[in-house]
DRENPA-3360 file (N, C-alpha, C; in nm, 2 decimals, always signed):
BEGIN
1 = XXXXXXXX = +0.44/+2.44/-3.83/+0.38/+2.33/-3.75/+0.38/+2.20/-3.84 ~ +0.43/+2.09/-3.79/+0.43/+1.97/-3.85/+0.28/+1.92/-3.88 ~ +0.25/+1.90/-4.00/+0.11/+1.86/-4.03/+0.07/+1.73/-3.98 ~ +0.17/+1.64/-3.95/+0.14/+1.51/-3.89/+0.08/+1.52/-3.75 ~ +0.10/+1.63/-3.68/+0.04/+1.65/-3.55/-0.11/+1.65/-3.56 ~ -0.17/+1.69/-3.67/-0.31/+1.70/-3.69/-0.37/+1.57/-3.72 ~ -0.29/+1.47/-3.75/-0.34/+1.33/-3.78/-0.32/+1.24/-3.66 ~ -0.27/+1.29/-3.55/-0.23/+1.20/-3.44/-0.36/+1.14/-3.38;
9 = XXXXXXXX = -0.34/+1.01/-3.35/-0.44/+0.94/-3.27/-0.38/+0.90/-3.14 ~ -0.46/+0.86/-3.04/-0.41/+0.83/-2.91/-0.44/+0.69/-2.87 ~ -0.34/+0.61/-2.83/-0.36/+0.47/-2.78/-0.37/+0.48/-2.63 ~ -0.49/+0.44/-2.58/-0.52/+0.46/-2.44/-0.62/+0.36/-2.40 ~ -0.59/+0.29/-2.29/-0.68/+0.18/-2.25/-0.76/+0.22/-2.12 ~ -0.73/+0.35/-2.07/-0.79/+0.39/-1.95/-0.94/+0.44/-1.97 ~ -1.00/+0.49/-1.87/-1.13/+0.54/-1.87/-1.13/+0.69/-1.88 ~ -1.17/+0.74/-1.99/-1.16/+0.89/-2.01/-1.25/+0.96/-1.91;
17 = XXXXXXXX = -1.36/+0.91/-1.87/-1.45/+0.97/-1.78/-1.38/+1.01/-1.65 ~ -1.28/+0.94/-1.61/-1.20/+0.97/-1.49/-1.10/+1.09/-1.51 ~ -1.08/+1.12/-1.63/-0.98/+1.23/-1.66/-1.05/+1.36/-1.63 ~ -0.96/+1.46/-1.59/-1.02/+1.59/-1.56/-1.07/+1.66/-1.69 ~ -1.16/+1.76/-1.68/-1.21/+1.82/-1.81/-1.10/+1.89/-1.89 ~ -0.99/+1.93/-1.83/-0.89/+1.99/-1.91/-0.75/+1.93/-1.87 ~ -0.67/+1.90/-1.97/-0.54/+1.84/-1.94/-0.45/+1.85/-2.06 ~ -0.32/+1.83/-2.04/-0.22/+1.84/-2.14/-0.18/+1.69/-2.18;
25 = XXXXXXXX = -0.13/+1.68/-2.30/-0.06/+1.55/-2.34/+0.08/+1.60/-2.38 ~ +0.18/+1.55/-2.30/+0.32/+1.59/-2.31/+0.41/+1.47/-2.34 ~ +0.51/+1.49/-2.42/+0.62/+1.39/-2.44/+0.75/+1.47/-2.44 ~ +0.86/+1.39/-2.43/+0.99/+1.45/-2.44/+1.06/+1.39/-2.56 ~ +0.99/+1.30/-2.64/+1.04/+1.24/-2.76/+1.07/+1.34/-2.86 ~ +1.18/+1.31/-2.94/+1.21/+1.38/-3.07/+1.20/+1.53/-3.06 ~ +1.29/+1.60/-2.98/+1.28/+1.74/-2.96/+1.29/+1.82/-3.09 ~ +1.20/+1.91/-3.11/+1.19/+2.00/-3.23/+1.18/+1.91/-3.35;
33 = XXXXXXXX = +1.12/+1.80/-3.35/+1.10/+1.70/-3.46/+1.22/+1.64/-3.50 ~ +1.33/+1.64/-3.42/+1.46/+1.58/-3.45/+1.44/+1.43/-3.41 ~ +1.46/+1.34/-3.50/+1.45/+1.20/-3.46/+1.57/+1.15/-3.38 ~ +1.54/+1.10/-3.26/+1.65/+1.05/-3.18/+1.64/+0.90/-3.17 ~ +1.74/+0.84/-3.11/+1.73/+0.69/-3.09/+1.63/+0.66/-2.98 ~ +1.58/+0.54/-2.98/+1.48/+0.50/-2.88/+1.54/+0.51/-2.74 ~ +1.67/+0.48/-2.72/+1.73/+0.49/-2.59/+1.73/+0.64/-2.55 ~ +1.77/+0.73/-2.64/+1.77/+0.87/-2.60/+1.63/+0.92/-2.57;
41 = XXXXXXXX = +1.53/+0.88/-2.65/+1.39/+0.92/-2.63/+1.34/+0.87/-2.49 ~ +1.37/+0.74/-2.46/+1.33/+0.69/-2.33/+1.39/+0.76/-2.22 ~ +1.52/+0.80/-2.23/+1.58/+0.87/-2.12/+1.52/+1.01/-2.11 ~ +1.49/+1.08/-2.22/+1.42/+1.21/-2.21/+1.28/+1.20/-2.15 ~ +1.21/+1.09/-2.18/+1.07/+1.08/-2.12/+1.08/+1.04/-1.97 ~ +1.19/+0.97/-1.93/+1.21/+0.94/-1.79/+1.23/+1.08/-1.72 ~ +1.31/+1.16/-1.78/+1.34/+1.29/-1.72/+1.21/+1.38/-1.71 ~ +1.13/+1.37/-1.81/+1.00/+1.44/-1.80/+0.91/+1.38/-1.69;
49 = XXXXXXXX = +0.91/+1.25/-1.69/+0.83/+1.18/-1.58/+0.87/+1.23/-1.44 ~ +1.00/+1.24/-1.42/+1.06/+1.28/-1.29/+1.02/+1.43/-1.27 ~ +1.03/+1.51/-1.37/+0.99/+1.65/-1.35/+0.84/+1.67/-1.32 ~ +0.76/+1.58/-1.38/+0.61/+1.59/-1.34/+0.59/+1.54/-1.20 ~ +0.67/+1.44/-1.16/+0.66/+1.39/-1.02/+0.70/+1.49/-0.92 ~ +0.81/+1.56/-0.95/+0.86/+1.67/-0.87/+0.76/+1.78/-0.84 ~ +0.68/+1.81/-0.94/+0.58/+1.92/-0.92/+0.44/+1.86/-0.89 ~ +0.45/+1.73/-0.85/+0.33/+1.66/-0.80/+0.21/+1.67/-0.89;
57 = XXXXXXXX = +0.22/+1.64/-1.01/+0.11/+1.64/-1.11/+0.06/+1.50/-1.12 ~ -0.07/+1.49/-1.14/-0.14/+1.36/-1.17/-0.10/+1.32/-1.32 ~ -0.05/+1.20/-1.33/+0.00/+1.15/-1.46/-0.06/+1.02/-1.50 ~ -0.10/+1.01/-1.63/-0.15/+0.89/-1.69/-0.07/+0.86/-1.82 ~ -0.03/+0.74/-1.84/+0.04/+0.71/-1.96/-0.06/+0.70/-2.08 ~ -0.01/+0.75/-2.19/-0.09/+0.75/-2.32/+0.01/+0.75/-2.43 ~ -0.02/+0.71/-2.55/+0.07/+0.70/-2.66/+0.01/+0.78/-2.78 ~ +0.09/+0.88/-2.83/+0.05/+0.95/-2.95/+0.10/+0.87/-3.07;
65 = XXXXXXXX = +0.02/+0.85/-3.17/+0.05/+0.76/-3.27/+0.01/+0.81/-3.41 ~ +0.08/+0.78/-3.51/+0.03/+0.80/-3.65/-0.09/+0.71/-3.67 ~ -0.17/+0.74/-3.77/-0.29/+0.66/-3.79/-0.26/+0.51/-3.83 ~ -0.15/+0.49/-3.89/-0.11/+0.35/-3.93/-0.03/+0.28/-3.82 ~ +0.00/+0.35/-3.71/+0.07/+0.31/-3.59/+0.22/+0.28/-3.62 ~ +0.27/+0.33/-3.73/+0.41/+0.31/-3.77/+0.50/+0.41/-3.68 ~ +0.45/+0.52/-3.64/+0.53/+0.61/-3.55/+0.45/+0.63/-3.42 ~ +0.51/+0.60/-3.31/+0.44/+0.62/-3.18/+0.54/+0.69/-3.08;
73 = XXXXXXXX = +0.48/+0.78/-3.00/+0.55/+0.85/-2.90/+0.49/+0.83/-2.77 ~ +0.55/+0.75/-2.68/+0.49/+0.74/-2.54/+0.48/+0.88/-2.48 ~ +0.37/+0.91/-2.42/+0.34/+1.04/-2.37/+0.27/+1.03/-2.23 ~ +0.24/+1.15/-2.18/+0.18/+1.16/-2.05/+0.06/+1.25/-2.06 ~ -0.06/+1.20/-2.01/-0.18/+1.28/-1.99/-0.16/+1.34/-1.85 ~ -0.15/+1.48/-1.85/-0.11/+1.55/-1.72/-0.22/+1.65/-1.68 ~ -0.26/+1.64/-1.56/-0.36/+1.73/-1.50/-0.27/+1.86/-1.46 ~ -0.27/+1.96/-1.55/-0.20/+2.08/-1.52/-0.26/+2.19/-1.59;
81 = XXXXXXXX = -0.21/+2.31/-1.57/-0.26/+2.43/-1.65/-0.19/+2.43/-1.78 ~ -0.25/+2.51/-1.87/-0.19/+2.53/-2.00/-0.05/+2.60/-1.99 ~ -0.04/+2.69/-1.90/+0.09/+2.76/-1.88/+0.20/+2.66/-1.83 ~ +0.16/+2.57/-1.74/+0.26/+2.47/-1.69/+0.30/+2.38/-1.81 ~ +0.20/+2.34/-1.89/+0.23/+2.25/-2.00/+0.33/+2.32/-2.10 ~ +0.30/+2.45/-2.12/+0.39/+2.53/-2.21/+0.53/+2.54/-2.16 ~ +0.55/+2.56/-2.03/+0.68/+2.56/-1.97/+0.75/+2.43/-1.98 ~ +0.68/+2.32/-1.96/+0.74/+2.19/-1.97/+0.78/+2.16/-2.12;
89 = XXXXXXXX = +0.69/+2.20/-2.21/+0.71/+2.18/-2.35/+0.84/+2.25/-2.39 ~ +0.86/+2.37/-2.34/+0.98/+2.45/-2.38/+1.10/+2.39/-2.31 ~ +1.09/+2.35/-2.18/+1.20/+2.29/-2.11/+1.25/+2.16/-2.18 ~ +1.16/+2.08/-2.24/+1.20/+1.96/-2.31/+1.20/+1.97/-2.46 ~ +1.22/+2.10/-2.51/+1.24/+2.13/-2.65/+1.14/+2.08/-2.74 ~ +1.01/+2.08/-2.70/+0.90/+2.03/-2.79/+0.85/+2.15/-2.88 ~ +0.82/+2.11/-3.00/+0.76/+2.21/-3.09/+0.62/+2.25/-3.04 ~ +0.54/+2.15/-2.99/+0.40/+2.17/-2.95/+0.36/+2.07/-2.85;
97 = XXXXXXXX = +0.25/+2.09/-2.79/+0.19/+1.99/-2.70/+0.04/+1.99/-2.73 ~ -0.03/+1.88/-2.69/-0.17/+1.87/-2.71/-0.24/+1.92/-2.58 ~ -0.35/+1.99/-2.60/-0.43/+2.04/-2.49/-0.57/+2.00/-2.51 ~ -0.64/+1.94/-2.41/-0.78/+1.90/-2.42/-0.86/+1.97/-2.32 ~ -0.97/+2.03/-2.36/-1.06/+2.09/-2.27/-1.20/+2.06/-2.32 ~ -1.28/+1.99/-2.23/-1.41/+1.95/-2.26/-1.42/+1.88/-2.39 ~ -1.33/+1.78/-2.41/-1.32/+1.70/-2.53/-1.27/+1.77/-2.66 ~ -1.24/+1.89/-2.65/-1.19/+1.96/-2.77/-1.03/+1.96/-2.77;
105 = XXXXXXXX = -0.97/+1.90/-2.87/-0.83/+1.89/-2.88/-0.77/+2.01/-2.95 ~ -0.66/+2.06/-2.89/-0.59/+2.17/-2.95/-0.44/+2.13/-2.96 ~ -0.37/+2.18/-3.06/-0.23/+2.17/-3.07/-0.17/+2.31/-3.04 ~ -0.09/+2.32/-2.94/-0.04/+2.45/-2.90/+0.11/+2.46/-2.92 ~ +0.14/+2.56/-3.00/+0.28/+2.58/-3.04/+0.36/+2.63/-2.92 ~ +0.47/+2.56/-2.88/+0.54/+2.60/-2.76/+0.62/+2.73/-2.78 ~ +0.65/+2.77/-2.90/+0.72/+2.90/-2.93/+0.63/+3.02/-2.93 ~ +0.52/+3.01/-3.00/+0.43/+3.12/-3.02/+0.31/+3.12/-2.92;
113 = XXXXXXXX = +0.27/+3.00/-2.87/+0.15/+2.99/-2.79/+0.03/+2.99/-2.88 ~ +0.04/+2.99/-3.01/-0.07/+2.98/-3.10/-0.14/+2.84/-3.09 ~ -0.27/+2.84/-3.07/-0.35/+2.72/-3.06/-0.42/+2.69/-3.19 ~ -0.41/+2.56/-3.23/-0.47/+2.51/-3.35/-0.57/+2.41/-3.32 ~ -0.70/+2.43/-3.34/-0.81/+2.34/-3.31/-0.79/+2.21/-3.39 ~ -0.82/+2.09/-3.33/-0.80/+1.97/-3.40/-0.92/+1.87/-3.37 ~ -1.03/+1.92/-3.33/-1.15/+1.84/-3.32/-1.17/+1.77/-3.19 ~ -1.24/+1.66/-3.19/-1.28/+1.59/-3.07/-1.16/+1.50/-3.03;
121 = XXXXXX = -1.12/+1.50/-2.90/-1.02/+1.41/-2.85/-1.07/+1.27/-2.85 ~ -1.19/+1.25/-2.80/-1.25/+1.11/-2.79/-1.25/+1.04/-2.93 ~ -1.27/+1.12/-3.03/-1.28/+1.06/-3.16/-1.14/+1.01/-3.21 ~ -1.03/+1.05/-3.14/-0.90/+1.01/-3.18/-0.84/+0.90/-3.09 ~ -0.92/+0.85/-2.99/-0.88/+0.74/-2.91/-0.90/+0.61/-2.98 ~ -0.79/+0.53/-2.97/-0.79/+0.40/-3.03/-0.77/+0.29/-2.92;
% end
């Protein structure tokens, strides 16, 4: 597991209180940590957006970011089950996705399903 996942902060200007108690944070950027061009990543995220629309999921835009903001990945806060998030993560070749339940952030490995606790989600919002 990429250790940088554990340092991720989230750039979000919405109201967290309106979010469901459990949700996933998904992106299609940089499959399996392979750095792609911005155009390729945007196309992949557009495909993920359409996949989420096709299965009629509630979607909110959010950005996963390094603490110094030098690396950012546009993402989606998605009202879905953990299993649905896992399937989408696999479909879009992601190493992991973020899962939030009652403010507790987890990083879930898409290959093994192993969950890694990462503390309070609210404390990572910038």
